[in-house]
C-alpha positions as CSV (number, residue, x, y, z in Angstrom):
1,M,13.0,18.4,45.1
2,S,15.5,20.0,47.5
3,P,18.4,21.5,45.6
4,T,21.6,22.0,47.5
5,V,22.7,25.6,47.3
6,L,26.0,25.2,49.1
7,R,28.0,23.1,51.5
8,Y,30.0,24.4,54.4
9,K,31.9,22.0,56.7
10,N,29.3,19.3,57.4
11,Y,26.3,21.6,56.7
12,R,24.1,21.4,53.7
13,F,22.2,24.5,52.7
14,F,19.1,23.9,50.5
15,F,15.6,24.9,49.4
16,F,12.4,22.9,49.5
17,S,10.8,23.2,46.1
18,R,7.2,23.3,47.3
19,E,7.2,25.6,50.2
20,E,6.3,29.2,51.0
21,T,7.3,32.0,48.7
22,R,9.2,34.1,51.2
23,K,12.9,33.7,50.5
24,H,14.6,31.4,53.0
25,I,17.2,28.6,53.3
26,H,17.2,25.4,55.2
27,V,20.4,24.0,56.8
28,V,20.9,20.4,57.9
29,S,23.8,18.4,59.4
30,P,24.1,15.3,61.5
31,E,23.7,17.6,64.6
32,G,20.5,19.3,63.6
33,E,18.5,21.5,61.3
34,A,17.5,25.1,60.9
35,K,15.6,27.5,58.7
36,F,16.6,31.1,58.1
37,W,14.8,34.0,56.4
38,L,16.9,35.7,53.8
39,E,14.9,39.0,53.7
40,P,14.4,41.7,54.7
41,I,17.4,40.6,56.8
42,V,18.9,37.2,57.6
43,G,17.0,35.8,60.6
44,L,16.5,32.5,62.3
45,V,13.0,31.0,61.9
46,E,13.4,27.7,63.7
47,S,16.0,25.2,64.7
48,A,16.5,21.8,66.4
49,G,19.7,20.3,67.6
50,F,22.2,23.1,66.9
51,S,24.0,25.0,69.7
52,T,23.9,28.7,70.0
53,K,27.5,28.8,68.7
54,Q,26.5,26.8,65.6
55,L,23.5,29.0,64.9
56,K,25.7,32.1,65.1
57,E,28.2,30.5,62.7
58,L,25.4,29.5,60.3
59,H,23.9,33.0,60.5
60,G,27.3,34.5,59.5
61,V,27.7,32.1,56.6
62,I,24.3,33.0,55.3
63,E,24.9,36.7,55.7
64,R,28.2,36.5,53.8
65,R,26.8,34.3,51.1
66,S,23.3,35.9,50.9
67,N,23.8,37.3,47.4
68,E,24.8,33.8,46.1
69,I,21.9,32.2,48.0
70,T,19.4,34.7,46.7
71,R,20.6,34.3,43.1
72,A,20.2,30.5,43.5
73,W,16.6,31.0,44.9
74,E,15.7,33.3,42.0
75,K,17.1,30.8,39.4
76,H,15.4,27.8,41.1
77,F,12.0,29.5,41.5
78,K,12.3,31.6,38.3
79,S,11.2,34.8,40.1
C-alpha cells in the first residue's frame, strides 16, 4: 500500500507501507521520482529524472509541509 499524502502540480507525495522506519517521503511524476528524508532535516536521498530546479522546488514543498507530512506518517504507521 502506498498512501498519497499530498499532490502538488503533477507530483504525487507518498509512503511505501513496508519500508524502512526512518521518516521519509517519496515523490513521483511523469518526469521522474525521488526520495527525501524528513528528519533530522529534509534531505534528498535519491532521485532519477528530475532536474536540479525540480528537486529544489520539491525540497521547498516538503520543508513547508513537513509538519503535515510527519503527521500523516505517524497516523499511517501508528508511531
